[in-house]
C-alpha positions as CSV (number, residue, x, y, z in Angstrom):
1,M,120.5,73.7,103.8
2,K,122.8,75.8,106.0
3,Y,121.8,79.1,107.4
4,A,124.8,81.4,107.6
5,S,125.6,84.0,110.7
6,D,124.2,87.3,108.8
7,W,120.6,84.9,107.3
8,P,117.8,85.6,108.9
9,E,116.4,82.4,110.7
10,P,113.8,80.3,108.6
11,S,111.2,81.7,110.7
12,G,112.1,85.1,111.2
13,P,111.3,88.1,109.5
14,I,113.5,89.8,106.5
15,D,114.4,93.2,107.9
16,L,115.1,95.2,104.7
17,S,117.3,98.0,106.6
18,V,119.4,95.0,107.5
19,H,119.1,92.7,104.7
20,D,119.3,94.9,102.1
21,L,122.9,96.0,103.0
22,P,125.7,94.8,101.5
23,H,126.7,91.5,103.2
24,D,130.9,92.2,103.1
25,S,131.3,87.8,104.4
26,S,129.5,87.4,100.8
27,A,131.4,85.3,98.3
28,L,128.9,86.6,95.6
29,E,125.8,89.1,96.5
30,W,123.4,90.3,93.4
31,W,120.7,93.2,93.6
32,Y,118.1,92.5,90.4
33,L,115.4,94.7,89.6
34,N,112.9,94.5,86.4
35,G,110.1,96.5,84.8
36,H,107.1,96.9,82.5
37,V,106.7,100.4,81.7
38,E,104.3,102.2,79.3
39,A,106.3,105.9,78.5
40,G,105.5,108.4,75.6
41,G,102.5,105.9,74.7
42,R,105.1,103.0,74.1
43,Q,105.5,99.6,75.8
44,F,109.0,99.2,77.6
45,S,110.6,96.7,79.6
46,L,113.5,96.6,81.7
47,F,116.0,94.7,83.9
48,A,119.0,95.6,85.7
49,S,121.5,92.9,88.2
50,F,124.5,94.7,90.2
51,F,127.2,92.1,90.8
52,R,129.4,92.1,93.9
53,Y,131.8,89.5,94.4
54,K,135.2,88.5,96.6
55,L,138.5,88.4,95.2
56,E,140.2,85.0,95.6
57,D,143.4,87.1,95.6
58,D,144.4,90.5,96.4
59,D,144.0,93.4,93.5
60,P,147.2,95.4,93.4
61,S,144.8,98.0,93.9
62,G,143.8,97.4,97.4
63,Q,140.6,96.0,95.8
64,T,138.7,92.8,98.0
65,H,136.0,92.9,95.8
66,A,135.1,93.3,92.0
67,H,131.8,94.9,90.9
68,S,129.6,94.8,87.4
69,V,126.5,95.3,85.7
70,T,124.3,94.0,83.3
71,W,120.7,95.7,82.1
72,A,118.6,96.1,78.9
73,L,115.6,98.4,77.6
74,V,113.2,96.1,75.9
75,D,111.5,98.3,73.3
76,L,108.5,96.1,72.8
77,D,106.8,98.5,70.0
78,N,109.8,98.2,67.7
79,K,111.2,95.1,68.8
80,R,114.5,95.9,70.1
81,Y,116.7,95.0,72.6
82,H,119.4,97.1,74.0
83,P,121.9,95.4,76.4
84,V,124.7,96.7,78.5
85,S,127.1,95.3,80.1
86,L,129.7,96.8,82.8
87,L,132.8,94.5,84.0
88,D,135.2,95.3,86.7
89,P,138.4,96.9,85.8
90,C,140.2,94.2,87.0
91,T,138.3,91.8,85.1
92,P,141.3,91.1,82.3
93,R,143.6,90.2,85.1
94,H,141.1,87.8,87.3
95,A,139.9,86.5,83.8
96,L,143.5,85.4,83.1
97,D,143.6,83.9,86.6
98,R,140.4,81.6,86.0
99,L,141.3,80.5,82.1
100,D,142.8,77.6,82.6
101,R,140.4,76.0,85.4
102,P,138.2,73.1,84.5
103,G,135.0,73.8,82.9
104,E,135.8,77.9,82.0
105,V,136.6,77.7,78.4
106,R,136.5,74.5,77.6
107,D,138.3,74.8,73.7
108,A,142.0,75.3,73.7
109,L,142.1,77.6,70.9
110,L,139.6,79.7,72.3
111,R,141.2,80.2,75.5
112,R,144.3,80.8,73.5
113,A,142.3,83.7,71.8
114,M,141.0,85.2,75.0
115,R,144.2,85.1,76.4
116,E,145.3,87.3,74.0
117,V,142.7,89.9,74.8
118,F,143.3,89.9,78.3
119,E,147.1,90.1,78.3
120,A,146.1,93.2,76.5
121,D,144.5,94.5,79.7
122,L,141.2,94.1,77.4
123,V,137.6,93.3,77.7
124,P,135.9,92.0,74.9
125,L,132.3,93.7,73.2
126,P,129.8,93.7,73.9
127,D,131.0,93.8,77.4
128,R,132.6,97.1,78.3
129,A,135.1,97.7,81.4
130,L,134.4,100.3,84.3
131,K,136.9,103.1,84.3
132,E,137.3,102.9,87.7
133,H,136.0,100.1,90.5
134,G,132.2,100.5,91.8
135,F,131.3,102.2,94.8
136,V,129.8,100.2,97.3
137,A,128.3,101.8,100.8
138,L,128.6,99.4,103.4
139,D,126.8,101.1,105.9
140,R,123.5,101.8,103.5
141,L,121.9,100.6,100.4
142,E,123.9,102.5,97.6
143,L,125.9,101.4,94.4
144,D,127.6,103.3,91.9
145,F,129.1,101.2,89.1
146,G,130.0,103.9,86.2
147,G,127.6,105.9,87.0
148,Q,124.9,103.2,86.9
149,R,123.7,103.5,90.4
150,F,120.9,101.5,92.9
151,V,120.1,104.0,95.9
152,K,117.9,103.1,98.7
153,L,115.7,106.4,99.1
154,G,114.0,105.3,102.2
155,P,111.7,102.2,103.7
156,N,110.7,100.5,100.8
157,R,111.9,103.1,97.9
158,Y,114.6,102.4,95.5
159,S,116.3,104.9,92.7
160,L,117.6,103.0,89.6
161,L,119.7,105.1,87.3
162,L,120.6,103.3,84.2
163,E,122.9,105.0,81.2
164,S,124.5,104.5,78.2
165,Q,125.6,107.3,76.1
166,E,127.0,104.9,73.1
167,L,123.5,103.4,72.9
168,G,121.4,106.9,73.7
169,T,119.7,104.5,76.2
170,G,118.7,104.4,79.8
171,A,116.4,105.0,82.2
172,E,115.7,107.1,85.3
173,V,113.1,105.2,87.6
174,V,111.9,104.9,91.5
175,F,110.5,101.4,92.5
176,E,108.5,101.5,95.3
177,L,107.6,98.1,97.0
178,K,103.9,97.5,96.9
179,K,103.8,93.9,98.6
180,D,106.2,92.6,101.7
181,V,109.0,90.5,100.2
182,V,109.1,87.0,100.4
183,R,111.6,84.0,100.6
184,H,112.8,82.1,97.4
185,G,113.4,78.5,97.8
186,D,113.6,76.6,101.1
187,N,112.4,79.4,103.1
188,G,114.9,81.7,101.3
189,V,117.8,79.1,101.0
190,V,118.8,78.0,97.4
191,R,121.9,76.6,95.7
192,G,124.2,78.7,93.1
193,V,125.4,78.0,89.8
194,E,128.8,76.8,91.6
195,G,127.3,75.2,94.1
196,E,127.1,78.6,96.7
197,E,124.7,78.8,99.4
198,M,122.9,81.9,98.7
199,F,120.1,83.6,100.6
200,Y,117.1,84.8,98.4
201,Y,114.2,87.1,98.8
202,F,112.4,89.1,96.5
203,C,109.1,91.9,95.9
204,P,106.7,90.5,93.5
205,R,105.4,93.6,93.2
206,C,106.4,97.5,92.6
207,E,105.1,100.9,91.6
208,V,107.8,102.1,88.7
209,T,107.7,105.9,88.1
210,G,110.5,108.3,86.5
211,H,111.5,107.9,82.6
212,V,113.0,105.7,79.9
213,V,115.4,107.2,77.3
214,V,115.7,105.6,73.6
215,D,117.4,107.0,71.1
216,G,117.9,109.7,73.0
217,Q,114.8,110.7,73.6
218,R,113.2,111.0,76.8
219,L,109.9,109.3,77.7
220,E,108.0,109.8,80.8
221,I,106.5,106.8,82.5
222,S,102.6,107.0,82.6
223,S,102.4,103.5,84.7
224,G,104.9,100.7,85.8
225,S,105.3,97.8,87.7
226,G,108.2,96.1,89.1
227,W,110.1,93.3,90.5
228,Y,113.0,93.6,93.3
229,D,115.3,90.6,94.3
230,H,118.2,90.5,96.3
231,E,120.5,87.3,97.0
232,F,123.9,86.6,98.9
233,G,125.7,83.5,99.7
234,R,128.8,82.1,100.3
235,E,130.7,79.6,98.1
236,L,131.1,75.8,99.5
237,A,134.7,75.2,99.6
238,G,135.8,72.0,97.6
239,E,133.1,71.8,95.2
240,R,135.2,71.5,92.4
241,E,138.6,70.0,93.3
242,G,139.5,66.9,91.5
243,E,137.6,67.7,88.0
244,D,139.1,67.9,84.8
245,E,138.3,69.9,81.9
246,D,135.4,68.0,79.8
247,S,134.0,66.6,83.4
248,A,133.7,70.0,85.2
249,P,130.4,70.4,86.2
250,W,128.2,72.7,83.8
251,V,124.8,74.3,85.2
252,G,122.2,75.7,83.3
253,W,119.1,77.8,84.7
254,N,115.7,78.7,83.6
255,W,114.0,81.3,85.8
256,L,110.6,83.2,85.4
257,S,109.0,85.7,87.0
258,A,105.4,86.5,86.0
259,Q,103.7,89.4,87.5
260,L,99.3,88.5,86.5
261,S,96.2,90.0,86.0
262,D,94.8,88.7,89.2
263,G,97.0,90.3,91.5
264,S,99.4,87.3,92.1
265,E,102.3,86.4,91.0
266,L,104.8,83.7,90.5
267,S,108.8,83.3,90.6
268,A,109.8,79.5,89.3
269,Y,113.6,78.3,88.6
270,D,115.6,75.5,88.2
271,L,119.3,74.5,87.8
272,F,120.4,71.8,85.9
273,T,123.2,70.0,84.4
274,E,124.1,69.5,80.7
275,D,121.6,67.1,80.2
276,E,118.6,68.8,81.6
277,N,118.3,65.8,83.7
278,D,120.2,66.1,87.0
279,T,118.7,69.2,89.3
280,R,120.5,71.2,91.2
281,G,117.4,73.5,92.6
282,H,113.8,73.2,91.3
283,W,111.5,76.0,92.8
284,L,108.4,77.9,92.1
285,I,106.7,80.5,94.6
286,L,103.1,81.4,94.3
287,I,102.3,84.9,95.8
288,S,98.5,85.5,96.2
289,P,96.8,88.9,95.4
290,D,96.9,89.2,99.8
291,G,101.3,88.9,99.8
292,K,100.7,84.7,100.8
293,R,103.5,82.7,99.5
294,T,103.2,79.4,98.7
295,A,106.4,77.1,97.6
296,Y,106.1,74.2,95.1
297,Q,108.7,71.7,93.5
298,D,106.6,69.5,91.6
299,F,106.5,71.9,88.4
300,E,107.5,71.4,84.9
301,F,109.4,74.1,82.6
302,Q,107.8,72.5,78.8
303,A,109.8,74.0,76.0
304,R,107.2,74.7,73.2
305,G,109.7,76.6,70.7
306,D,113.2,77.6,70.0
307,W,115.7,80.8,69.0
308,T,118.6,80.7,67.8
309,S,121.4,83.9,67.8
310,A,123.6,84.6,65.4
311,Y,126.2,85.6,67.3
312,T,126.6,82.7,69.4
313,F,124.8,80.2,67.7
314,N,122.6,78.9,71.0
315,T,119.6,78.2,71.0
316,Y,117.8,79.1,73.4
317,P,114.1,77.9,74.4
318,V,112.1,80.9,74.0
319,R,108.7,79.7,74.2
320,W,107.4,77.7,77.1
321,R,104.7,76.1,78.9
322,L,104.6,76.2,82.7
323,V,102.6,73.8,84.7
324,C,102.3,72.7,88.6
325,E,99.3,70.8,89.4
326,E,99.2,71.2,92.6
327,A,99.3,75.3,92.6
328,G,96.7,74.9,89.9
329,V,98.8,77.0,87.6
330,D,99.0,76.2,84.0
331,V,99.8,78.9,81.5
332,L,102.0,79.9,78.3
333,V,104.7,82.0,78.3
334,D,105.7,83.5,74.8
335,P,107.9,86.6,74.0
336,P,106.8,89.5,71.8
337,F,109.7,88.9,70.0
338,E,112.5,86.5,69.9
339,S,116.2,88.2,69.5
340,Q,116.8,89.2,73.3
341,E,119.9,87.6,73.8
342,F,122.6,89.0,76.3
343,V,126.0,88.0,75.5
344,T,128.7,88.1,78.1
345,L,131.8,87.2,80.0
346,L,129.7,86.9,83.1
347,S,127.9,83.9,81.7
348,R,130.1,83.1,78.7
349,P,128.8,83.2,75.9
350,G,125.6,84.3,77.2
351,F,122.2,83.5,78.3
352,W,118.3,84.5,77.0
353,E,116.8,87.5,79.4
354,G,113.6,89.0,77.9
355,R,109.8,90.2,78.1
356,V,107.4,87.3,77.9
357,D,103.7,87.7,78.0
358,V,102.0,85.1,80.3
359,Q,98.4,83.5,79.5
360,G,96.3,80.3,80.9
361,T,95.1,79.6,83.9
362,L,95.3,79.5,87.6
363,G,93.0,77.8,89.9
364,G,90.9,77.3,86.6
365,V,90.4,80.8,86.8
366,E,91.9,82.5,83.3
367,V,95.1,84.8,83.9
368,T,97.1,87.1,81.9
369,G,100.2,88.5,83.0
370,R,103.7,89.8,81.9
371,G,107.2,88.8,83.0
372,L,110.4,88.1,82.2
373,V,112.2,85.0,81.3
374,E,116.1,84.1,81.7
375,R,117.7,81.0,80.3
376,R,121.1,79.7,80.1
377,G,122.5,76.7,78.3
378,P,122.7,74.5,76.4
379,D,126.4,76.3,75.3
380,P,127.4,75.0,71.7
381,V,130.4,76.3,72.4
382,K,132.5,73.8,74.6
383,K,134.7,72.8,71.5
384,L,135.3,74.6,68.2
385,R,133.6,71.6,66.5
386,D,130.4,71.9,68.3
387,F,130.4,75.5,67.5
388,F,130.7,74.6,63.8
389,D,128.4,72.0,64.0
390,A,125.6,74.2,65.2
391,V,126.4,76.6,62.4
392,G,125.9,73.9,60.1
393,A,122.5,73.1,61.4
394,Q,121.2,76.8,60.8
395,T,122.9,76.8,57.2
396,R,121.2,73.5,56.4
397,R,117.8,74.8,58.0
398,A,118.1,78.1,55.9
399,I,118.7,76.4,52.8
400,G,116.1,74.0,53.3
401,E,113.8,76.8,53.5
402,L,115.1,78.6,50.6
403,V,115.2,75.2,48.5
404,P,112.5,73.1,49.6
405,V,112.5,69.4,48.1
406,E,108.7,69.7,47.5
407,P,108.0,73.5,46.9
408,T,104.3,74.2,46.9
409,A,103.6,77.0,43.7
410,E,104.1,80.5,46.6
411,Q,107.5,78.8,46.9
412,A,108.3,78.0,43.1
413,E,107.3,81.4,42.0
414,R,110.2,82.7,44.6
415,I,112.7,80.4,43.5
416,I,112.0,81.3,39.9
417,F,111.1,85.2,40.0
418,G,112.0,86.1,43.6
419,G,108.3,86.3,44.2
420,T,107.7,89.6,42.2
421,G,103.9,88.7,41.2
422,S,105.0,86.8,37.8
423,A,102.8,83.6,38.7
424,R,101.8,83.4,34.9
425,F,105.4,81.7,34.4
426,L,104.2,78.6,36.4
427,Q,101.4,77.6,34.3
428,G,101.5,74.4,33.1
429,V,105.2,73.8,35.3
430,D,104.9,70.4,37.0
431,L,106.5,71.2,40.4
432,Q,107.4,67.5,41.2
433,Q,109.6,67.6,37.6
434,M,111.2,71.0,38.7
435,A,111.9,69.8,42.6
436,A,113.6,66.5,40.9
437,T,115.2,67.7,38.0
438,A,116.2,71.2,39.5
439,L,116.1,71.2,43.6
440,R,116.9,67.7,45.0
441,P,120.7,67.7,43.3
442,I,121.4,70.5,45.8
443,R,119.7,69.3,49.0
444,D,121.2,66.3,48.5
445,L,124.8,67.5,48.7
446,V,124.2,69.9,51.2
447,D,121.8,67.7,53.6
448,R,124.7,65.4,54.0
449,G,126.5,68.0,56.0
450,G,129.6,70.1,55.5
451,K,132.2,72.1,57.4
452,A,129.8,75.2,57.6
453,W,133.1,77.5,58.0
454,R,132.3,79.3,54.7
455,S,128.7,80.2,56.3
456,Y,130.3,81.5,59.2
457,G,132.8,83.7,57.9
458,L,129.9,85.7,56.2
459,L,128.2,86.4,59.9
460,A,131.2,86.9,61.6
461,C,132.3,89.3,59.5
462,C,128.9,90.9,60.2
463,S,129.4,90.7,64.0
464,V,133.1,91.4,64.3
465,V,132.6,94.8,62.7
466,G,129.5,95.9,65.0
467,G,126.9,94.8,63.2
468,D,123.9,93.1,64.1
469,A,123.7,89.6,62.1
470,Q,120.5,88.1,63.1
471,P,118.8,89.9,60.3
472,F,121.1,88.0,57.9
473,M,120.8,84.6,59.7
474,D,119.5,82.9,56.8
475,W,122.2,84.4,54.6
476,L,124.4,81.3,56.2
477,A,122.9,79.9,52.8
478,V,124.5,82.2,50.4
479,P,128.6,81.1,50.5
480,E,127.2,77.2,51.2
481,L,125.4,77.8,47.7
482,L,127.9,79.0,46.3
483,H,130.2,76.2,47.2
484,T,127.5,73.7,46.4
485,G,127.0,74.6,42.9
486,S,131.0,74.6,42.5
487,L,131.1,70.7,44.0
488,L,128.0,69.4,41.8
489,V,129.8,71.1,38.4
490,D,133.5,70.4,39.8
491,D,133.0,66.6,40.4
492,V,131.3,66.3,36.7
493,Q,134.6,67.8,35.3
494,D,136.6,65.7,37.7
495,G,135.1,62.3,37.8
496,S,134.6,62.0,40.6
497,E,132.6,59.3,42.1
498,V,132.5,60.5,46.2
499,R,131.4,63.7,47.9
500,R,130.6,64.3,51.2
501,G,130.8,60.6,52.2
502,G,128.3,59.6,49.1
503,P,127.9,59.0,45.8
504,A,128.9,62.0,43.5
505,C,125.1,63.6,42.1
506,H,125.9,63.1,38.9
507,T,126.7,59.5,39.3
508,I,122.6,60.0,40.8
509,Y,120.8,62.1,39.2
510,G,123.3,62.4,35.3
511,E,125.7,64.7,34.3
512,A,123.5,67.2,32.7
513,I,121.1,67.5,35.8
514,S,123.7,68.1,38.0
515,I,125.8,70.7,35.7
516,N,122.4,72.9,35.8
517,S,121.4,72.1,39.5
518,G,124.8,73.7,40.3
519,C,124.6,76.7,38.0
520,L,121.1,77.1,39.6
521,A,123.0,76.9,42.9
522,Y,125.0,80.3,42.3
523,F,122.1,82.1,41.5
524,L,119.5,81.0,44.8
525,G,121.1,83.3,47.3
526,Q,120.4,86.2,45.5
527,L,116.7,85.7,46.9
528,L,117.3,87.0,50.3
529,D,117.8,90.0,49.0
530,Y,113.8,90.8,48.9
531,D,113.8,89.3,52.7
532,V,116.1,92.4,54.5
533,P,116.1,96.3,54.2
534,L,119.2,96.8,52.2
535,T,120.5,100.3,50.8
536,E,121.3,100.7,46.9
537,S,125.1,100.8,48.0
538,Q,125.1,97.9,50.2
539,R,123.3,96.1,47.3
540,L,125.6,97.4,44.8
541,S,128.7,95.8,46.3
542,I,127.0,93.0,47.4
543,Y,126.7,92.1,44.0
544,Q,129.9,93.1,43.0
545,Y,131.7,90.8,45.7
546,Y,129.6,87.8,44.7
547,F,130.3,87.7,40.9
548,E,134.1,88.7,42.0
549,A,133.8,85.5,43.6
550,L,132.0,83.3,40.5
551,R,134.9,84.9,37.9
552,A,137.9,84.4,39.8
553,G,136.3,80.4,40.7
554,H,135.4,79.6,37.3
555,I,139.0,81.0,35.9
556,G,140.9,79.2,38.9
557,Q,139.0,75.8,37.9
558,A,139.9,76.3,34.3
559,L,143.3,76.5,35.4
560,D,143.1,73.4,37.8
561,L,141.3,71.4,35.2
562,D,144.1,72.4,32.5
563,G,146.6,71.1,35.0
564,L,150.2,71.6,35.4
565,S,152.0,68.5,34.0
566,H,153.4,71.0,31.3
567,M,155.7,72.4,34.0
568,M,156.7,69.0,35.5
569,E,159.9,68.1,33.0
570,E,161.9,71.3,33.6
571,V,160.8,71.2,37.1
572,A,162.1,67.9,37.7
573,E,165.3,68.3,35.9
574,T,166.3,72.0,37.2
575,G,164.6,71.8,40.8
576,Q,163.4,75.6,40.0
577,V,160.0,75.1,41.5
578,E,159.4,79.0,42.4
579,V,156.9,79.7,39.6
580,L,155.6,76.4,40.4
581,Q,154.4,77.1,43.6
582,E,153.2,80.2,42.0
583,R,151.0,78.5,39.9
584,I,149.8,76.3,42.9
585,L,149.2,79.1,44.9
586,A,147.1,81.1,41.8
587,I,144.9,78.3,41.8
588,H,143.9,77.8,45.3
589,R,143.5,81.3,45.6
590,L,141.1,81.8,42.7
591,K,139.2,78.4,43.2
592,S,138.8,78.7,47.4
593,A,140.6,82.2,48.6
594,A,138.8,84.7,46.4
595,P,135.5,83.4,46.9
596,V,135.9,83.1,50.6
597,G,137.1,86.3,50.3
598,S,134.1,87.8,48.8
599,V,132.0,86.5,51.2
600,G,133.5,88.4,54.0
601,R,133.7,91.3,52.4
602,I,129.5,90.8,51.6
603,G,129.7,89.9,55.5
604,A,131.0,93.2,56.4
605,V,128.9,95.4,54.2
606,L,126.0,93.9,56.1
607,G,127.8,95.2,59.4
608,G,127.7,98.5,58.0
609,A,131.7,98.2,58.1
610,T,134.4,101.1,56.7
611,P,136.1,100.4,53.1
612,E,139.5,100.1,55.0
613,Q,137.3,97.0,57.4
614,I,135.7,96.0,54.1
615,H,139.2,95.3,52.6
616,A,141.0,93.8,55.9
617,V,138.5,90.6,56.8
618,G,138.1,90.1,53.1
619,A,141.9,89.6,53.3
620,Y,141.9,87.6,56.1
621,L,139.5,85.2,55.0
622,E,141.2,85.2,51.6
623,Q,144.2,84.3,53.4
624,L,142.1,81.7,55.7
625,G,140.8,79.9,52.2
626,L,144.2,79.9,50.9
627,A,145.9,78.6,54.2
628,F,142.9,75.7,54.3
629,Q,143.9,74.5,51.0
630,V,147.6,74.2,51.8
631,V,146.6,72.4,54.9
632,D,144.4,70.0,53.0
633,D,147.6,69.6,50.6
634,V,149.5,68.8,53.6
635,L,146.7,66.6,55.5
636,N,145.9,64.5,52.5
637,L,149.8,63.4,52.5
638,R,150.0,63.1,56.3
639,G,146.6,61.8,56.3
640,F,143.2,62.6,57.6
641,E,141.8,61.9,61.3
642,R,139.6,58.7,61.0
643,D,140.9,58.0,57.6
644,L,137.9,60.2,56.5
645,K,140.0,60.2,53.0
646,T,142.7,57.9,51.7
647,R,146.3,59.5,52.6
648,G,147.8,60.2,49.3
649,E,144.6,60.4,47.7
650,D,146.3,63.3,45.6
651,L,149.3,61.3,44.7
652,L,147.2,58.2,43.4
653,H,145.5,60.9,41.2
654,G,148.6,62.1,39.9
655,K,148.2,65.6,41.2
656,V,151.1,68.3,41.7
657,T,149.8,69.8,45.2
658,H,151.7,72.7,47.3
659,P,153.6,69.9,49.3
660,V,155.0,68.3,45.9
661,A,156.1,71.4,44.6
662,V,157.9,72.1,47.6
663,A,159.8,68.7,48.0
664,L,160.8,69.0,44.4
665,G,162.7,72.1,45.3
666,R,164.6,70.1,48.5
667,L,165.4,66.8,46.4
668,D,168.1,66.0,44.6
669,A,168.1,65.1,40.9
670,E,167.7,61.6,40.9
671,Q,165.1,61.8,43.6
672,R,162.8,64.5,41.7
673,Q,163.2,62.5,38.8
674,W,161.8,59.6,40.6
675,L,159.3,61.5,42.7
676,W,157.8,62.9,39.0
677,S,158.0,59.9,37.1
678,N,156.3,57.7,39.7
679,L,153.7,60.7,40.3
680,K,153.0,61.0,36.4
681,A,152.5,57.2,36.2
682,A,150.3,57.4,39.3
683,P,151.6,55.1,42.3
684,Q,151.2,52.0,41.0
685,T,151.7,49.8,44.1
686,P,151.4,51.0,48.0
687,D,155.0,50.6,48.4
688,V,155.6,53.0,46.0
689,L,153.2,55.5,47.6
690,A,154.4,54.9,50.7
691,E,157.9,55.6,49.0
692,M,156.6,58.9,48.1
693,L,155.3,59.8,51.1
694,A,158.2,59.4,53.1
695,M,160.4,61.2,50.5
696,I,158.0,63.8,50.5
697,D,157.8,64.0,54.5
698,N,161.3,63.5,55.4
699,C,162.8,66.6,53.2
700,G,160.4,68.6,55.3
701,A,158.0,69.7,52.8
702,L,155.1,68.8,54.4
703,D,156.1,71.2,57.6
704,A,157.2,73.8,55.2
705,S,153.8,74.1,53.7
706,A,151.9,74.1,56.8
707,A,154.5,76.6,58.0
708,L,153.6,79.1,55.4
709,A,149.5,78.6,55.7
710,R,150.3,79.9,59.3
711,Q,152.4,82.7,57.9
712,M,149.8,83.9,55.7
713,V,146.9,83.9,58.4
714,E,149.5,85.3,60.9
715,D,150.5,88.5,58.3
716,A,146.7,88.8,57.8
717,W,145.4,89.2,61.5
718,A,148.1,91.6,61.8
719,Q,147.1,94.0,59.2
720,L,143.0,93.3,60.4
721,D,143.7,93.5,64.3
722,P,144.2,97.2,64.7
723,L,141.2,97.7,62.7
724,I,138.2,95.7,64.7
725,E,137.7,96.4,68.3
726,P,138.5,93.6,70.7
727,S,134.7,91.4,71.2
728,Q,133.7,87.7,71.4
729,S,132.9,88.0,67.8
730,K,136.7,88.9,67.0
731,V,138.0,85.9,69.5
732,K,136.2,83.4,67.7
733,L,137.3,84.6,64.6
734,R,140.9,84.9,66.2
735,A,140.4,81.2,67.4
736,F,138.5,79.8,64.0
737,G,142.0,81.3,61.9
738,W,144.3,78.3,64.0
739,F,141.4,75.9,63.8
740,V,141.8,76.2,60.0
741,L,145.7,75.5,60.7
742,D,145.7,72.9,63.7
743,R,142.6,70.7,61.6
744,Q,143.3,67.1,61.2
745,Y,139.9,66.2,58.7
């Protein structure tokens, strides 16, 4: 490790009157504080980070540095997490410059959606833009980033002011250092996430006084203990040269600060690449009650339990065992509640930083403590497919808990009666028989996997209107169960032999059992109503939208079963296809678009949306559902990626799809008659099928259908866009629309 000219020598003291000051030569610098306080008889934790980073290009305003601040207040009694992130006004402009760099945003559709936001000079929520550049005094420690202030009052005393009028949350506190500062890492030198050389020191124990504000109420601190960190450094030139999008290094980290009951403290961190085997930095610092610092590198963070965000679908280890045999450290680290994710562009898409409780042994003596853990990674949003894989996994988990294949009596009672105390109806019920005949066909189909985008739509629409989707994570099951029910029944009606890569369920369980299980699946999602507090108005709206979806889907299926053959002789003769196209779109709209639109409206209701927002998100998801089916019609004739389905399968079954209808309007009379006669008979040879496919493609029908699908989505987005604020959820929803249109599977 190197020592820069403005860093203290390895054996020299840290002079806070000098080293607390901003370091103008640093490419990156931050000041960080956290604390644990009792205020108004309640327990809170807080943290705040003030960032200063050098701009690579001159800003039109003349600024040489950008400034951001992130902070959160953790309400332990009410299990609430209040995060705030304020970014520099130049963020959109400079984010545009970085957007296409290797590793920044690996999915092309997400980049495209972000570009729309940044080109409008906006910052997506939950980040907000500072109204003006932050103030940094160079001759003293005084930072003011949009009213969030960190000021050194005198030797060993610091003032921190945090305020969010939108949340009615904040703090005004004084940190007074009660121990000497110590160096982290290799005598103070550490390596940053992008290879920077950083100097890092911290004070592990401070007294915290002042007050916090929660829900607009000021609460005086009766006791409090805090932590202060400062880190600054320089970027290593050429660290990322020659890297492409997929090979650019991604670095995550674990970091812990803990204050223990015996008066000692510890801080541990490791930086790692995606496989978590390539360490970029690995240090544990133990500070004795008398302030002695000892550094260790042989230790382990052992993950003991995960939590998944309903906002980013990141899965974070949030329960840990920290073991360092040499130091005699063996402690369990657990959060009082798990939902402590911080979503921000500064660490796209977010990280987990939250209050934890510590218990175990230090040197063979039992200790307890409290601290903060920060965890970044791994990130599932490398590509949108990875994201939907994560959504699918959580959907299957939610259904697995709701629909167990080996239910207990308690679970069976919940399935039948919602857990309302009607156990008498279970008397004499064979639970194994119940599982085999009612539940297993559902689980069989669900567990094979699926696209999960319908489930995503529900939580996305909750988040995109500003709601908190986390309490509704298990509602991912609702759209998937609705869809699974329709598949079980449809496969019987259509005589399908294969579904999701396996035999259709009615070929395994019989038609009667599959129909019955399919109908049961429609009603299982209602059980989730019991798990979350809903107003009567919300519940009424949800039921209304859900049963609208069921009625529309059944009408659409009836029309689809009857088919459109009765129209085809006239269409083939005249070439008048307008009504035929309307009929095809009507079936798609009823079978697919209406249920998806209802799912979107349900999500918006859960998110507390306005009536205008509920209508607009529902309309957008309807058009996505309709476009999905039109694109499916196109792909069936154009070919699916990895040959997941037989090309031209719809033609082999004699099905009149949207591209076929478009083609019939573009072909001459002889071609129309030939196409219809072969479709009606179903192609008898591969040569005939190939000729039909070429005829439909060559007349431009496939491109025309794809263009119609695209226009549907864009028109619906134009109606929704002005009704919802820019946010990371909105970015994903926008990218998802293109994903549906551009998919090849």
